[in-house]
C-alpha positions as CSV (number, residue, x, y, z in Angstrom):
1,M,16.7,-18.7,-6.1
2,K,16.5,-15.6,-8.4
3,I,13.7,-13.2,-7.7
4,L,12.2,-10.4,-9.8
5,V,10.5,-7.5,-7.9
6,T,8.7,-4.9,-9.9
7,G,8.3,-1.3,-8.7
8,S,10.4,1.6,-7.6
9,G,9.2,2.6,-4.2
10,G,10.1,2.3,-0.5
11,R,7.9,-0.8,-0.4
12,E,10.1,-2.6,-3.0
13,H,13.3,-1.6,-1.2
14,A,11.9,-3.0,2.1
15,L,10.8,-6.2,0.4
16,I,14.2,-6.7,-1.2
17,K,16.1,-6.1,2.0
18,K,14.0,-8.6,3.9
19,L,14.2,-11.2,1.2
20,L,18.0,-10.9,1.0
21,Q,18.1,-12.1,4.6
22,N,17.5,-15.6,3.3
23,D,20.6,-17.4,2.2
24,R,18.8,-19.2,-0.6
25,V,18.3,-16.0,-2.4
26,S,21.2,-15.7,-4.9
27,K,20.0,-12.6,-6.9
28,I,17.2,-10.1,-6.9
29,Y,16.3,-8.0,-9.9
30,C,14.3,-4.9,-9.4
31,A,12.4,-3.3,-12.3
32,P,13.0,-0.4,-12.5
33,G,14.1,0.0,-8.9
34,N,15.6,3.2,-7.4
35,G,18.7,4.5,-5.8
36,G,18.2,2.4,-2.7
37,T,17.7,-0.9,-4.4
38,A,20.7,-0.1,-6.6
39,G,22.8,0.0,-3.4
40,E,21.7,-3.3,-2.0
41,A,24.3,-6.1,-2.4
42,G,22.7,-8.9,-4.3
43,C,20.2,-6.7,-6.1
44,E,20.4,-5.3,-9.6
45,N,18.1,-2.7,-11.1
46,I,16.9,-3.4,-14.7
47,P,15.3,-0.6,-16.8
48,I,12.2,-2.6,-17.9
49,T,8.6,-1.4,-17.3
50,D,6.7,-3.2,-20.1
51,I,4.8,-6.2,-18.7
52,Q,5.5,-8.6,-21.6
53,E,9.2,-7.6,-21.6
54,L,9.3,-8.3,-17.8
55,A,7.7,-11.8,-18.3
56,D,10.2,-12.5,-21.2
57,F,13.1,-11.4,-19.0
58,A,11.9,-13.7,-16.2
59,G,11.7,-16.6,-18.5
60,E,15.1,-16.0,-20.1
61,N,16.9,-15.5,-16.8
62,G,15.7,-18.4,-14.6
63,I,13.6,-16.3,-12.3
64,G,12.1,-18.6,-9.6
65,L,9.7,-16.1,-8.1
66,A,8.1,-12.8,-9.3
67,L,6.7,-10.2,-6.9
68,P,4.8,-7.5,-8.7
69,G,4.7,-4.4,-6.5
70,S,2.6,-1.8,-8.2
71,E,-1.2,-1.8,-8.4
72,D,-1.3,-0.6,-12.1
73,M,0.7,-3.6,-13.3
74,L,-1.5,-6.0,-11.3
75,V,-4.6,-4.5,-12.8
76,S,-3.1,-4.8,-16.2
77,G,-2.5,-8.5,-15.8
78,I,1.1,-8.9,-15.0
79,A,0.5,-12.0,-12.9
80,D,-1.2,-13.7,-15.9
81,K,1.9,-13.0,-18.0
82,F,4.2,-14.6,-15.5
83,L,2.0,-17.6,-15.1
84,E,2.0,-18.1,-18.9
85,K,5.8,-18.5,-18.5
86,K,5.2,-21.0,-15.6
87,I,6.9,-18.6,-13.2
88,P,5.6,-18.6,-9.6
89,V,4.1,-15.2,-8.9
90,L,2.7,-13.6,-5.7
91,G,-0.2,-11.6,-7.0
92,P,-3.8,-11.8,-8.3
93,H,-4.8,-12.6,-11.8
94,K,-6.4,-9.8,-13.8
95,A,-10.0,-10.7,-12.8
96,A,-9.2,-10.6,-9.1
97,A,-7.2,-7.4,-9.3
98,L,-10.4,-5.6,-10.0
99,L,-11.1,-5.7,-6.3
100,E,-8.4,-3.0,-6.1
101,G,-8.6,-1.6,-9.6
102,S,-12.3,-0.8,-9.5
103,K,-13.9,0.8,-6.4
104,C,-17.4,0.1,-7.9
105,F,-16.6,-3.6,-8.4
106,A,-15.3,-3.8,-4.9
107,K,-18.3,-2.2,-3.3
108,E,-20.6,-4.5,-5.2
109,F,-18.6,-7.5,-4.0
110,M,-18.8,-6.2,-0.4
111,Q,-22.6,-5.8,-0.7
112,K,-23.1,-9.2,-2.3
113,Y,-21.3,-11.0,0.4
114,S,-22.6,-9.0,3.4
115,I,-19.2,-7.5,4.2
116,K,-19.6,-4.6,6.6
117,T,-18.9,-1.4,4.7
118,A,-20.3,2.2,4.3
119,A,-23.6,2.7,2.4
120,Y,-22.9,3.8,-1.2
121,K,-24.1,4.3,-4.7
122,N,-22.1,3.9,-8.0
123,F,-22.4,6.3,-10.9
124,N,-20.9,6.3,-14.4
125,S,-22.3,9.7,-15.5
126,I,-22.2,13.1,-14.0
127,D,-25.8,14.2,-14.1
128,P,-27.3,11.4,-12.0
129,A,-24.4,11.8,-9.5
130,A,-25.1,15.5,-9.2
131,H,-28.8,14.9,-8.6
132,Y,-27.9,12.3,-5.9
133,L,-25.6,14.8,-4.1
134,E,-28.5,17.2,-3.7
135,G,-30.2,14.8,-1.3
136,C,-27.2,13.4,0.5
137,D,-26.3,13.6,4.2
138,Y,-23.0,15.4,4.7
139,P,-20.1,15.0,5.0
140,V,-20.0,12.6,2.1
141,V,-17.1,10.7,0.3
142,L,-16.5,10.7,-3.4
143,K,-14.1,8.0,-4.8
144,A,-12.7,7.7,-8.3
145,D,-13.5,4.2,-9.5
146,G,-10.1,3.4,-10.9
147,L,-6.5,3.7,-9.7
148,A,-5.4,7.2,-8.6
149,A,-2.2,6.6,-6.7
150,G,-4.0,6.7,-3.4
151,K,-5.3,10.3,-4.0
152,G,-8.7,9.7,-5.6
153,V,-10.7,9.8,-2.4
154,L,-12.3,13.2,-1.7
155,I,-14.2,14.0,1.6
156,C,-16.8,16.8,1.1
157,Q,-18.2,18.7,4.0
158,D,-21.2,20.2,2.1
159,K,-22.9,20.4,-1.3
160,D,-20.6,23.0,-2.7
161,E,-17.5,20.9,-1.9
162,A,-19.3,17.9,-3.4
163,R,-20.1,19.7,-6.6
164,L,-16.5,20.8,-7.0
165,A,-15.2,17.3,-6.3
166,L,-17.7,15.7,-8.8
167,N,-16.5,18.1,-11.5
168,L,-12.9,17.4,-10.6
169,L,-13.4,13.7,-11.0
170,M,-15.8,13.3,-13.8
171,K,-15.6,16.5,-15.9
172,E,-12.0,17.8,-15.4
173,K,-10.7,14.3,-15.2
174,E,-8.1,15.1,-12.5
175,F,-7.3,11.4,-12.2
176,G,-7.9,10.6,-15.9
177,T,-10.0,7.6,-16.7
178,A,-10.1,6.6,-13.0
179,G,-13.0,9.1,-12.8
180,D,-15.1,7.7,-15.6
181,S,-17.1,6.1,-12.8
182,I,-17.3,7.1,-9.2
183,V,-18.6,5.8,-5.8
184,I,-20.5,8.2,-3.6
185,E,-20.2,6.8,-0.1
186,E,-21.4,7.4,3.5
187,F,-18.8,9.2,5.5
188,L,-17.6,7.2,8.5
189,E,-15.9,8.7,11.5
190,G,-13.5,6.7,13.6
191,V,-10.0,5.4,13.6
192,E,-8.5,4.0,10.4
193,A,-6.4,0.8,10.4
194,S,-4.5,-1.3,7.8
195,I,-4.3,-5.0,8.0
196,L,-2.0,-6.7,5.5
197,S,-2.6,-10.4,5.0
198,F,-1.5,-13.3,2.8
199,Y,-4.0,-15.4,0.8
200,D,-3.4,-18.8,-0.7
201,G,-6.9,-19.4,-2.2
202,K,-8.1,-21.3,0.9
203,T,-6.8,-19.3,3.9
204,I,-6.3,-15.6,4.7
205,L,-3.5,-15.1,7.2
206,P,-3.4,-11.5,8.7
207,L,-0.2,-9.8,9.6
208,L,0.3,-7.2,12.3
209,S,-2.0,-4.2,12.1
210,A,-0.7,-0.8,11.1
211,K,-1.9,2.9,11.3
212,D,-1.3,4.9,8.1
213,H,-1.3,8.7,7.9
214,K,-2.5,9.8,4.5
215,K,-2.7,13.6,4.7
216,I,0.3,15.8,3.9
217,G,-0.2,18.0,7.0
218,E,-0.1,17.5,10.8
219,G,-3.4,16.6,12.4
220,E,-4.6,15.0,9.2
221,T,-4.9,18.2,7.3
222,G,-4.3,19.1,3.6
223,P,-4.7,16.9,0.6
224,N,-4.3,13.1,0.5
225,T,-1.0,11.5,-0.4
226,G,0.3,8.0,-1.0
227,G,1.1,7.9,2.8
228,M,3.2,10.2,5.0
229,G,4.0,7.7,7.8
230,V,2.8,4.7,9.7
231,V,3.1,3.0,13.0
232,A,2.7,-0.7,13.8
233,P,1.1,-2.4,15.5
234,N,-1.9,0.0,15.4
235,P,-2.6,1.0,19.1
236,H,-6.4,0.9,18.4
237,I,-6.4,-2.7,17.4
238,N,-7.1,-5.2,20.2
239,E,-8.4,-8.8,20.4
240,A,-12.0,-7.7,20.4
241,V,-11.5,-5.6,17.3
242,M,-9.7,-8.4,15.5
243,N,-12.5,-10.8,16.3
244,T,-15.0,-8.4,14.9
245,F,-12.8,-7.9,11.8
246,R,-12.6,-11.7,11.2
247,K,-16.4,-12.2,11.6
248,D,-17.7,-9.2,9.7
249,I,-15.0,-8.8,7.0
250,L,-12.3,-11.5,6.7
251,L,-14.5,-14.6,6.7
252,P,-17.2,-13.2,4.4
253,T,-14.4,-11.9,2.1
254,L,-12.9,-15.4,2.0
255,K,-16.3,-16.9,1.2
256,G,-16.9,-14.3,-1.6
257,L,-13.5,-15.0,-3.2
258,K,-14.2,-18.7,-3.3
259,M,-17.7,-18.3,-4.6
260,E,-16.5,-15.9,-7.4
261,G,-13.6,-18.1,-8.3
262,L,-11.1,-15.4,-7.4
263,Q,-8.5,-17.7,-6.0
264,F,-4.8,-16.9,-6.2
265,P,-1.6,-16.8,-4.1
266,G,-1.1,-13.2,-3.0
267,V,-1.7,-10.4,-0.6
268,I,-4.9,-8.8,0.5
269,F,-4.7,-5.4,2.2
270,F,-7.8,-4.5,4.2
271,G,-8.3,-0.8,4.8
272,L,-10.6,-0.4,7.8
273,M,-12.5,2.1,9.8
274,I,-13.2,1.4,13.5
275,N,-15.9,3.2,15.4
276,E,-18.6,2.5,18.1
277,R,-20.8,0.8,15.5
278,G,-18.1,-1.8,14.6
279,V,-15.4,-2.4,12.1
280,Y,-16.0,-1.3,8.5
281,L,-14.1,-2.2,5.3
282,L,-13.1,0.9,3.4
283,E,-11.2,-0.7,0.6
284,Y,-9.2,-3.7,-0.6
285,N,-5.7,-3.6,-2.1
286,L,-4.3,-6.7,-3.7
287,R,-0.6,-6.0,-2.9
288,M,1.6,-4.9,-0.1
289,G,0.8,-1.4,1.1
290,D,3.2,1.5,1.1
291,P,4.4,2.6,3.6
292,E,2.7,-0.1,5.8
293,T,5.0,-2.7,4.4
294,Q,8.1,-0.9,5.6
295,A,6.9,-0.9,9.2
296,V,5.2,-4.4,9.3
297,L,8.2,-6.2,7.7
298,S,10.6,-4.5,10.2
299,L,8.7,-6.3,13.0
300,L,8.3,-9.6,11.2
301,D,10.7,-12.2,12.8
302,S,9.6,-15.0,10.5
303,D,11.4,-15.5,7.2
304,L,9.6,-13.6,4.4
305,L,10.6,-16.1,1.6
306,E,9.2,-19.0,3.6
307,L,5.9,-17.1,4.2
308,I,5.7,-16.5,0.4
309,E,6.5,-20.1,-0.4
310,N,3.8,-21.3,2.0
311,T,1.4,-19.0,0.3
312,L,2.3,-20.4,-3.2
313,S,2.0,-24.0,-2.0
314,G,-1.4,-23.5,-0.2
315,N,-0.1,-24.1,3.3
316,L,-1.1,-20.9,5.1
317,D,-3.5,-22.9,7.3
318,T,-0.4,-24.5,9.1
319,T,1.8,-21.3,9.0
320,E,2.6,-19.6,12.3
321,L,4.3,-16.2,12.3
322,T,6.6,-14.8,14.9
323,W,7.0,-11.1,15.6
324,K,9.6,-8.9,17.3
325,V,8.5,-7.5,20.6
326,G,7.7,-3.7,20.5
327,S,6.6,-1.2,18.0
328,C,7.7,0.5,14.8
329,C,7.5,4.0,13.6
330,C,8.0,5.0,9.9
331,V,8.2,8.6,8.8
332,V,8.1,9.6,5.1
333,M,10.3,12.5,4.0
334,A,9.0,14.1,0.8
335,S,9.9,16.8,-1.7
336,G,8.7,20.3,-1.1
337,G,5.4,20.9,-3.0
338,Y,4.3,17.2,-2.8
339,P,1.6,16.0,-3.6
340,G,1.6,18.9,-6.1
341,P,4.6,19.9,-8.4
342,Y,8.0,19.5,-6.9
343,E,11.7,20.0,-7.8
344,K,13.9,17.0,-8.6
345,G,17.6,16.3,-8.6
346,I,18.4,17.6,-5.1
347,P,21.3,15.9,-3.3
348,I,20.4,13.9,-0.2
349,E,22.9,14.0,2.7
350,G,23.1,12.4,6.2
351,I,21.8,8.9,5.5
352,T,25.1,7.3,6.6
353,D,24.8,9.0,10.0
354,C,21.5,7.2,10.7
355,Q,20.9,4.1,12.9
356,S,17.4,3.5,11.6
357,D,16.6,1.6,8.4
358,I,16.3,4.0,5.5
359,F,14.2,2.8,2.6
360,I,14.6,4.8,-0.6
361,A,11.5,5.7,-2.6
362,G,11.8,8.7,-4.9
363,A,15.6,9.0,-5.3
364,A,18.1,7.9,-7.9
365,L,21.8,7.1,-7.7
366,K,23.9,9.2,-10.1
367,D,27.7,9.1,-10.0
368,S,27.5,7.7,-6.5
369,V,25.3,10.6,-5.3
370,L,21.7,10.1,-4.2
371,L,19.4,12.6,-5.8
372,T,15.7,13.2,-5.3
373,S,13.5,12.0,-8.2
374,G,10.0,11.7,-6.8
375,G,7.4,13.1,-4.4
376,R,7.9,10.7,-1.5
377,V,11.7,10.5,-1.3
378,L,12.5,8.1,1.5
379,N,11.3,6.3,4.6
380,V,12.9,6.4,8.0
381,V,12.0,3.2,9.9
382,A,12.8,2.6,13.6
383,N,11.8,-0.1,16.1
384,G,11.5,0.3,19.8
385,T,10.4,-1.5,22.9
386,N,7.2,0.7,22.7
387,L,5.8,3.2,20.3
388,Q,7.3,6.2,22.1
389,S,10.9,4.8,22.0
390,A,10.4,3.8,18.3
391,R,9.1,7.3,17.5
392,T,12.0,9.0,19.3
393,A,14.6,6.9,17.4
394,C,12.8,7.5,14.1
395,Y,12.7,11.3,14.5
396,R,16.3,11.4,15.7
397,D,17.4,10.1,12.3
398,V,14.9,12.2,10.4
399,A,16.7,15.2,11.8
400,R,20.0,13.8,10.4
401,I,18.9,13.6,6.8
402,R,19.0,16.7,4.7
403,F,17.8,17.7,1.3
404,R,16.6,21.1,0.1
405,N,12.9,21.9,0.8
406,S,12.3,18.5,2.4
407,V,8.9,18.1,4.1
408,Y,7.7,15.6,6.7
409,R,5.0,15.2,9.3
410,R,6.1,15.7,12.9
411,D,3.2,14.0,14.5
412,I,3.5,10.4,13.2
413,G,2.9,8.1,16.2
414,G,2.3,11.0,18.5
415,S,-1.5,11.2,18.6
416,F,-2.4,8.0,20.6
């Protein structure tokens, strides 16, 4: 089988490495890929980012499976283009991708199908939103409606912060057209959790839980990022929490998808908040999370390609997954200045000295030298018999990797 993976992050590198464990995979193309995918035997980077060109390439090169990685391509309808070429694709059609592509659409879906979520109001102009903020309870959360690379969620402690955030989103257009509409949402305190799941149109099969760390600084301080580290399984998830999640979120989501005709083979990522009042849904993603994928796949003992094929054939109801015993810790090493401006082209050293899996994100291979090219540069991923041993192994290898002005959080997995 030939497979096409789209994207250029650590998520795509992890997916490719896992898929290559199956002997039936003869070749994987990654578009556009990165310095890590370029170094995987059996994988070839291709410099294509246009959706129609990707579909044409897949049709002309005998691709048997397409895995779109990035949210922007899914929202733009890449899955539809592959289906037009009769190429199996793991991902939502354009209409379903709105569950991730529009926070307003997702909140309305949650309300319609009684999915437990924070109270909210949607706005598509600045004046009514400003008026609403005058009477809000604080803290309050402002969310850009569209895609904002995981950074369009602003928590405001008081009216002054809320006014600044509103101007940033809707007037200054910090996140472009993503701020044309916004959600103003009740602030929920508690513990966040991520649950990746596979969906075949009839069944939602959850994977292991994970705990993401979004903020750039230790102790969850500073601005949001695309994710600075993750542990799996999430220490706060137990059987009682999972049962509540199924009852209040998973099953009503499944009902809503069927009622709305949003049926597709793909991934549903549930972003959750857990507190004394129950389990709340914060957001949907319709693709594998990053860096959650890197940690969860490292613990998956089952074959990933078989799981995908069962999803495509509608057989998730009879699929049983097996998992490695223990825990995983993933630490993201980033460029100095991220999530703001950062320097590129810095040589990376020490990777060959590591025992952990190293998944490349923002780095390119030039003349056999790995150079930084993005904000989140790489992921160090280690397993252990428990979280502490996984964490120790992970940070041992983080210390071995060197590039100028590198930044990373030192508390991933250490606050439980």
